[in-house]
SEVOKE-585580 format. One record per residue: residue number from 1; residue in three letters; x, y, z of N, C-alpha, C in turn. Coordinates in steps of 0.05 Angstrom, whole numbers, plus 5000, padded with zeros to 4 digits. Each point is the difference from the previous one (the first is absolute). Last residue first. Example, Ala and Ser with C-alpha at 12.3 -4.5 7.8 and 13.67 -1.06 7.14 Angstrom:
# SEVOKE-585580
(2; ser; (5257; 4955; 5142); (5016; 5024; 5001); (4985; 5022; 5014))
(1; ala; (5006; 4885; 4999); (4982; 5024; 5000); (5018; 5024; 5000))
# end
This chain:
# SEVOKE-585580
(159; ile; (0535; 2199; 5147); (4990; 4988; 5025); (5023; 4988; 5015))
(158; gly; (4995; 5044; 4910); (5010; 5015; 5023); (4990; 4989; 5026))
(157; thr; (4991; 4971; 4903); (4977; 5012; 5014); (5008; 5016; 5024))
(156; val; (5067; 4954; 4951); (4985; 5017; 4980); (4977; 5015; 5014))
(155; ser; (5050; 4937; 5050); (5017; 5023; 4994); (4986; 5019; 4980))
(154; asp; (4958; 4918; 5023); (5000; 5018; 5023); (5017; 5025; 4995))
(153; gln; (4997; 4932; 4934); (4974; 5013; 5002); (5000; 5020; 5023))
(152; lys; (5077; 4947; 4991); (4998; 5018; 4977); (4973; 5016; 5001))
(151; glu; (5013; 4931; 5062); (5018; 5022; 5006); (4999; 5021; 4979))
(150; ile; (4953; 4921; 4985); (4987; 5015; 5021); (5017; 5024; 5007))
(149; gln; (5036; 4939; 4938); (4977; 5015; 4988); (4986; 5017; 5021))
(148; lys; (5069; 4944; 5030); (5011; 5022; 4983); (4977; 5016; 4987))
(147; ala; (4976; 4923; 5048); (5010; 5021; 5019); (5012; 5023; 4984))
(146; val; (4973; 4924; 4952); (4977; 5015; 5010); (5009; 5022; 5019))
(145; gln; (5067; 4943; 4969); (4988; 5015; 4977); (4976; 5016; 5009))
(144; ser; (5042; 4943; 5062); (5017; 5022; 4994); (4988; 5017; 4977))
(143; ala; (4957; 4919; 5025); (4997; 5020; 5021); (5016; 5025; 4994))
(142; gly; (5009; 4925; 4943); (4973; 5012; 4998); (4996; 5022; 5020))
(141; leu; (5082; 4953; 5004); (4998; 5015; 4975); (4972; 5014; 4997))
(140; arg; (5015; 4942; 5073); (5015; 5026; 5004); (4999; 5016; 4974))
(139; phe; (4961; 4914; 4998); (4986; 5017; 5019); (5013; 5027; 5003))
(138; gly; (5042; 4934; 4947); (4976; 5011; 4987); (4985; 5018; 5018))
(137; ala; (5074; 4956; 5036); (5008; 5019; 4980); (4976; 5012; 4986))
(136; leu; (4983; 4932; 5062); (5010; 5024; 5013); (5009; 5021; 4980))
(135; thr; (4975; 4916; 4967); (4976; 5014; 5010); (5009; 5026; 5014))
(134; val; (5068; 4943; 4973); (4987; 5010; 4976); (4975; 5017; 5008))
(133; pro; (5050; 4954; 5067); (5015; 5023; 4989); (4986; 5012; 4976))
(132; phe; (4957; 4923; 5040); (5002; 5023; 5017); (5016; 5023; 4988))
(131; ser; (4987; 4910; 4961); (4980; 5020; 4993); (5003; 5026; 5017))
(130; leu; (5056; 4920; 5013); (5004; 5012; 4973); (4981; 5023; 4994))
(129; ala; (4994; 4952; 5083); (5026; 5012; 4998); (5005; 5013; 4973))
(128; leu; (4919; 4952; 5014); (5001; 5024; 5017); (5027; 5015; 4997))
(127; ser; (4991; 4917; 4958); (4982; 5019; 4987); (5001; 5027; 5015))
(126; val; (5044; 4926; 5037); (5015; 5011; 4977); (4984; 5021; 4986))
(125; gly; (4957; 4956; 5070); (5022; 5016; 5010); (5017; 5012; 4978))
(124; ala; (4929; 4940; 4978); (4989; 5025; 5012); (5023; 5018; 5009))
(123; leu; (5024; 4914; 4970); (4990; 5016; 4978); (4989; 5027; 5009))
(122; val; (5026; 4938; 5065); (5023; 5010; 4986); (4992; 5018; 4977))
(121; leu; (4932; 4956; 5046); (5011; 5020; 5017); (5025; 5013; 4987))
(120; ala; (4959; 4927; 4957); (4982; 5023; 4999); (5011; 5023; 5017))
(119; ala; (5046; 4918; 5001); (5002; 5012; 4974); (4983; 5025; 4998))
(118; thr; (4992; 4948; 5077); (5026; 5014; 5000); (5004; 5014; 4973))
(117; val; (4924; 4946; 5008); (4997; 5023; 5018); (5026; 5016; 5000))
(116; pro; (4999; 4918; 4952); (4983; 5021; 4987); (4998; 5025; 5017))
(115; thr; (5088; 4945; 5014); (4972; 4992; 5003); (4984; 5022; 4986))
(114; met; (5101; 4979; 4967); (4984; 5014; 5020); (4973; 4987; 5002))
(113; asp; (5076; 4989; 4933); (5007; 4989; 5027); (4986; 5015; 5022))
(112; met; (4986; 5008; 4904); (5016; 5021; 5012); (5009; 4992; 5028))
(111; gln; (4945; 4944; 4951); (5022; 5005; 4982); (5018; 5022; 5010))
(110; gly; (4920; 4979; 5047); (5021; 4980; 5004); (5024; 5004; 4981))
(109; ala; (4921; 5052; 4989); (5016; 5009; 5023); (5023; 4981; 5006))
(108; leu; (4941; 4974; 4932); (5014; 5025; 4992); (5017; 5010; 5023))
(107; met; (4946; 4927; 5019); (5021; 4992; 4982); (5017; 5024; 4991))
(106; gln; (4923; 5013; 5052); (5021; 4989; 5016); (5024; 4992; 4983))
(105; leu; (4923; 5030; 4956); (5013; 5022; 5014); (5023; 4990; 5018))
(104; glu; (4947; 4937; 4956); (5016; 5014; 4981); (5015; 5024; 5013))
(103; ala; (4940; 4950; 5052); (5023; 4983; 4994); (5018; 5015; 4980))
(102; trp; (4917; 5037; 5023); (5019; 5004; 5021); (5025; 4984; 4995))
(101; ser; (4945; 5030; 4914); (4995; 4984; 5024); (5022; 5005; 5021))
(100; phe; (4956; 5063; 4917); (5024; 4987; 5011); (4992; 4984; 5024))
(99; gly; (4943; 5054; 4934); (4996; 4973; 5012); (5026; 4987; 5008))
(98; asn; (4974; 5091; 4962); (5015; 4980; 4983); (4999; 4972; 5011))
(97; val; (4960; 5071; 5049); (4987; 5000; 4973); (5013; 4979; 4982))
(96; phe; (5037; 5015; 5087); (4973; 4988; 5002); (4987; 4998; 4972))
(95; val; (5083; 5044; 5006); (5004; 4972; 5008); (4973; 4986; 5001))
(94; val; (5000; 5092; 4985); (5010; 4986; 4977); (5003; 4970; 5006))
(93; gly; (4976; 5056; 5071); (4978; 4998; 4981); (5009; 4985; 4975))
(92; val; (5065; 5020; 5063); (4983; 4979; 5011); (4976; 4996; 4981))
(91; leu; (5056; 5071; 4979); (5014; 4975; 4996); (4984; 4976; 5010))
(90; ile; (4969; 5087; 5017); (4997; 4994; 4971); (5013; 4973; 4994))
(89; leu; (5009; 5032; 5087); (4972; 4993; 4995); (4996; 4993; 4971))
(88; ser; (5084; 5033; 5024); (4996; 4973; 5011); (4972; 4990; 4995))
(87; gly; (5021; 5089; 4977); (5013; 4981; 4982); (4996; 4972; 5009))
(86; leu; (4971; 5067; 5058); (4983; 4999; 4976); (5011; 4981; 4979))
(85; leu; (5052; 5015; 5077); (4975; 4986; 5007); (4981; 4998; 4976))
(84; val; (5078; 5051; 4989); (5007; 4971; 5002); (4975; 4984; 5008))
(83; ala; (4990; 5093; 4996); (5005; 4990; 4973); (5007; 4970; 5001))
(82; val; (4988; 5047; 5082); (4974; 4997; 4985); (5005; 4988; 4973))
(81; leu; (5076; 5020; 5050); (4985; 4978; 5012); (4974; 4995; 4986))
(80; cys; (5050; 5074; 4974); (5012; 4975; 4991); (4986; 4976; 5012))
(79; leu; (4973; 5084; 5030); (4991; 4996; 4972); (5013; 4975; 4988))
(78; leu; (5027; 5027; 5086); (4972; 4991; 5001); (4990; 4994; 4972))
(77; ala; (5085; 5037; 5007); (5000; 4973; 5011); (4972; 4988; 5001))
(76; ser; (5010; 5090; 4975); (5009; 4982; 4979); (5001; 4971; 5009))
(75; leu; (4978; 5067; 5064); (4979; 4996; 4980); (5008; 4982; 4977))
(74; arg; (5066; 5022; 5065); (4978; 4984; 5012); (4977; 4995; 4980))
(73; leu; (5073; 5054; 4973); (5009; 4973; 5005); (4977; 4983; 5011))
(72; ser; (4984; 5092; 4988); (5003; 4987; 4974); (5008; 4971; 5004))
(71; ser; (4997; 5055; 5076); (4973; 4994; 4990); (5001; 4985; 4973))
(70; gly; (5082; 5030; 5034); (4988; 4979; 5018); (4972; 4992; 4991))
(69; trp; (5044; 5071; 4956); (5011; 4974; 4993); (4989; 4978; 5017))
(68; ser; (4937; 5085; 4985); (5027; 4995; 5011); (5010; 4972; 4991))
(67; pro; (4930; 5055; 4938); (5001; 4986; 5026); (5029; 4995; 5009))
(66; arg; (4964; 5085; 4941); (5013; 4974; 4996); (5001; 4986; 5027))
(65; ala; (4920; 5068; 4983); (5029; 5001; 5003); (5011; 4972; 4994))
(64; arg; (4906; 5019; 5011); (5009; 5025; 4987); (5030; 5005; 5004))
(63; leu; (4940; 4923; 5025); (5017; 5014; 5019); (5008; 5028; 4991))
(62; arg; (4948; 4944; 4943); (4985; 5002; 5026); (5016; 5016; 5020))
(61; gln; (5040; 4981; 4916); (4977; 5018; 4997); (4985; 5004; 5026))
(60; ala; (5072; 4939; 4999); (5010; 5027; 4998); (4977; 5020; 4996))
(59; val; (4979; 4908; 5000); (5008; 5009; 5027); (5010; 5029; 4999))
(58; phe; (4977; 4959; 4918); (4976; 5003; 5017); (5008; 5011; 5027))
(57; ser; (5069; 4978; 4940); (4985; 5024; 4991); (4976; 5005; 5018))
(56; gly; (5048; 4921; 5014); (5016; 5023; 5008); (4986; 5026; 4993))
(55; ala; (4962; 4920; 4970); (4998; 5002; 5029); (5014; 5024; 5010))
(54; thr; (5009; 4979; 4909); (4973; 5009; 5006); (4996; 5004; 5030))
(53; ser; (5081; 4964; 4972); (4998; 5028; 4992); (4972; 5011; 5006))
(52; gly; (5016; 4908; 5015); (5014; 5016; 5019); (4998; 5030; 4994))
(51; gly; (4964; 4938; 4938); (4985; 5000; 5025); (5013; 5017; 5021))
(50; ala; (5046; 4990; 4918); (4974; 5014; 4996); (4984; 5001; 5026))
(49; met; (5079; 4950; 5000); (5007; 5029; 4999); (4974; 5016; 4996))
(48; leu; (4993; 4906; 4999); (5006; 5010; 5027); (5007; 5029; 5000))
(47; val; (4985; 4960; 4916); (4975; 4999; 5016); (5005; 5011; 5028))
(46; ala; (5074; 4991; 4942); (4983; 5022; 4992); (4974; 5000; 5016))
(45; val; (5059; 4928; 5013); (5012; 5025; 5011); (4982; 5023; 4993))
(44; asn; (4976; 4919; 4962); (4995; 4999; 5028); (5011; 5025; 5014))
(43; gly; (5018; 4989; 4908); (4972; 5006; 5005); (4993; 5000; 5029))
(42; ala; (5085; 4972; 4973); (4998; 5029; 4998); (4971; 5009; 5004))
(41; ser; (5015; 4908; 4997); (5012; 5012; 5024); (4999; 5030; 5000))
(40; ser; (4969; 4954; 4923); (4982; 4995; 5022); (5012; 5011; 5026))
(39; leu; (5040; 5000; 4908); (4987; 5024; 5011); (4983; 4995; 5024))
(38; ser; (5049; 4933; 4949); (5019; 5020; 5008); (4987; 5024; 5013))
(37; asp; (4947; 4927; 4965); (5016; 4992; 5023); (5019; 5022; 5010))
(36; gly; (4945; 5011; 4919); (4986; 5002; 5025); (5016; 4993; 5024))
(35; trp; (5017; 5002; 4899); (5013; 5019; 5018); (4988; 5000; 5028))
(34; gly; (4973; 4952; 4914); (5024; 4989; 5012); (5015; 5018; 5020))
(33; tyr; (4913; 5010; 4951); (5023; 5007; 4983); (5026; 4991; 5012))
(32; ala; (4919; 4986; 5046); (4994; 4990; 4973); (5022; 5005; 4980))
(31; asp; (5002; 5037; 5087); (5008; 4971; 5000); (4994; 4987; 4973))
(30; leu; (4973; 5089; 5018); (5028; 4998; 4993); (5010; 4972; 5000))
(29; val; (4911; 5016; 5026); (5003; 5009; 4972); (5030; 4996; 4992))
(28; leu; (4980; 4982; 5090); (4987; 4981; 4982); (5004; 5007; 4971))
(27; val; (5029; 5061; 5064); (5018; 4977; 4999); (4988; 4978; 4982))
(26; leu; (4947; 5076; 5017); (5023; 5007; 4984); (5019; 4976; 4997))
(25; leu; (4927; 4990; 5058); (4991; 5001; 4972); (5024; 5007; 4981))
(24; tyr; (5017; 5003; 5092); (4995; 4972; 4992); (4991; 4999; 4970))
(23; val; (5012; 5084; 5040); (5025; 4987; 4995); (4996; 4972; 4991))
(22; leu; (4923; 5047; 5025); (5012; 5011; 4976); (5027; 4987; 4993))
(21; ile; (4959; 4975; 5081); (4984; 4990; 4977); (5012; 5011; 4974))
(20; gln; (5037; 5032; 5079); (5007; 4972; 4996); (4985; 4988; 4977))
(19; ala; (4980; 5088; 5027); (5026; 4999; 4987); (5008; 4971; 4995))
(18; gly; (4920; 5013; 5048); (4998; 5010; 4973); (5026; 4999; 4984))
(17; ile; (5000; 4976; 5092); (4985; 4980; 4984); (4998; 5009; 4971))
(16; leu; (5041; 5060; 5060); (5016; 4975; 4999); (4986; 4980; 4982))
(15; val; (4954; 5079; 5021); (5022; 5005; 4980); (5016; 4975; 4997))
(14; leu; (4933; 4995; 5065); (4988; 5004; 4973); (5022; 5005; 4979))
(13; val; (5027; 4994; 5090); (4991; 4974; 4990); (4988; 5003; 4972))
(12; tyr; (5027; 5080; 5044); (5023; 4982; 4994); (4991; 4974; 4988))
(11; arg; (4933; 5061; 5030); (5014; 5009; 4975); (5023; 4982; 4992))
(10; thr; (4957; 4981; 5082); (4981; 4997; 4978); (5013; 5008; 4974))
(9; leu; (5047; 5015; 5080); (5000; 4971; 4993); (4981; 4995; 4976))
(8; leu; (5004; 5088; 5034); (5026; 4992; 4990); (5000; 4971; 4990))
(7; gly; (4924; 5036; 5044); (5003; 5011; 4973); (5026; 4991; 4987))
(6; pro; (4986; 4974; 5091); (4979; 4988; 4982); (5003; 5010; 4971))
(5; leu; (5063; 5035; 5067); (5003; 4972; 4991); (4978; 4990; 4983))
(4; leu; (5013; 5088; 5047); (5008; 4998; 4971); (4998; 4972; 4990))
(3; ser; (4987; 5024; 5092); (4977; 5009; 4984); (5005; 4998; 4970))
(2; thr; (5068; 4983; 5065); (4982; 4977; 4996); (4975; 5008; 4985))
(1; met; (5066; 5064; 5026); (5009; 4984; 4977); (4981; 4977; 4995))
# end
């Protein structure tokens, strides 16, 4: 299974970034018409589903079968961790580009009665908890679709 990780992570990250850019552009356009706020959460779900589905398809193609639930759970957890780390890096980049000071970050965290480190850990934990089921569903859907296609091909060719 570890031999799948480099290709799996590469495809997942590329799809995640590409889908996030597309959703961001779509939200910008829709925001001009007053609809951007209502679609941003749905866009995040779509990004996670696209990434999970791509990862599931890749694993099913390599295994030539649907992965077990245990493998799906472990790989989806890894993918969620990668997504949260990537999102955190993007957030840190936004903070540096926009020039937020440490005092402003402390003030924002203080409004939630937390320290900045605690707020970051809570944000990461909530992100992991919310993204895991969506990524797992996308992973299983992608893997199931490819497994069905492989079974159909095998039955037609008689292998």
